[in-house]
C-alpha positions in Angstrom: -274.7 -58.3 -27.8 -274.8 -54.6 -27.4 -272.9 -51.8 -25.8 -274.8 -49.8 -23.2 -273.9 -46.2 -22.2 -275.7 -45.2 -19.0 -275.9 -41.4 -18.7 -277.7 -41.7 -15.4 -274.5 -42.6 -13.5 -271.7 -40.3 -12.5 -269.5 -40.7 -14.4 -271.5 -42.3 -17.2 -270.8 -46.1 -17.6 -270.1 -48.2 -20.6 -270.8 -51.9 -20.5 -271.2 -54.9 -22.8 -274.6 -56.5 -22.4 -275.6 -60.0 -23.5 -272.0 -60.7 -24.7 -272.7 -64.3 -25.8 -275.1 -63.1 -28.5 -272.9 -62.5 -31.6 -275.9 -62.3 -33.9 -276.6 -58.6 -33.2 -274.7 -55.5 -32.3 -275.7 -51.9 -31.5 -275.2 -49.2 -28.9 -278.0 -48.3 -26.5 -278.0 -45.1 -24.6 -280.1 -45.1 -21.4 -281.0 -42.2 -19.0 -280.3 -39.3 -21.3 -279.9 -38.0 -24.9 -276.7 -35.9 -24.7 -274.5 -37.0 -27.6 -271.5 -35.1 -26.1 -271.8 -37.2 -22.9 -272.0 -40.4 -24.9 -268.9 -39.4 -26.9 -267.1 -38.6 -23.7 -268.1 -41.8 -22.0 -266.9 -43.9 -24.9 -263.6 -42.1 -25.1 -263.1 -42.2 -21.3 -263.7 -46.0 -21.3 -261.4 -46.5 -24.3 -264.4 -48.0 -26.0 -264.9 -45.9 -29.2 -266.5 -42.7 -30.4 -269.6 -41.2 -32.0 -269.3 -40.0 -35.5 -272.1 -38.6 -37.7 -274.8 -40.2 -35.5 -273.2 -43.6 -35.5 -271.1 -45.3 -32.8 -267.7 -46.8 -33.6 -266.9 -49.3 -30.9 -263.4 -50.7 -30.8 -262.9 -54.4 -31.3 -260.4 -54.4 -28.4 -263.0 -52.9 -26.1 -265.6 -55.5 -27.0 -263.0 -58.2 -26.3 -262.0 -56.6 -23.0 -265.6 -56.2 -21.8 -266.4 -59.8 -22.8 -263.4 -61.3 -21.0 -264.4 -63.8 -18.4 -268.1 -63.5 -19.2 -268.3 -65.7 -22.3 -267.9 -69.3 -23.2 -265.0 -71.1 -25.0 -266.6 -70.7 -28.5 -267.1 -67.0 -28.2 -263.9 -66.0 -30.1 -264.9 -67.9 -33.2 -268.5 -66.5 -33.0 -267.1 -63.0 -32.6 -264.8 -63.4 -35.5 -267.7 -64.6 -37.6 -269.6 -61.5 -36.5 -266.7 -59.3 -37.5 -266.5 -61.1 -40.9 -270.2 -60.4 -41.5 -269.8 -56.8 -40.4 -266.9 -56.4 -42.9 -269.2 -57.6 -45.8 -271.7 -54.8 -44.9 -269.1 -52.1 -44.5 -269.5 -51.9 -40.7 -265.8 -52.3 -39.9 -263.3 -49.5 -40.3 -260.4 -50.3 -42.8 -258.1 -51.5 -40.1 -260.7 -53.8 -38.6 -260.2 -52.0 -35.3 -263.7 -50.5 -34.8 -267.2 -51.8 -35.5 -269.9 -49.4 -36.6 -273.0 -49.6 -34.4 -276.5 -48.1 -34.8 -277.3 -45.9 -31.7 -280.6 -46.5 -29.9 -281.6 -43.7 -27.6 -283.9 -44.8 -24.8 -285.3 -43.2 -21.7 -284.7 -46.1 -19.4 -284.2 -49.8 -20.0 -282.4 -50.8 -23.2 -284.4 -52.4 -26.1 -283.2 -55.1 -28.5 -281.9 -54.3 -31.9 -280.8 -56.7 -34.5 -278.6 -56.7 -37.5 -280.6 -57.2 -40.6 
């Protein structure tokens, strides 16, 4: 799964793409490269923030954006993903936000995987 910020819409949109895929996580920015706009879009959507070139996406936002779009085993898969992220230092101390690499693209998003 990944979070997509589309700067080509007014206002910019934040969406969760491929929510069933709990084996990868990143943030993709399409149709622009303005960090301030990405920050604003994340804050406006109550989805997270940018900090030092990385995105911090709230766990609650991921759950909210996935609701009604995922199968019955998703909660367990997502918890496993969060557990893995914690071992890598990709969760904040309160387990409220997940650190995500930011991929800046000109148009369509590209895949990124956790290593």
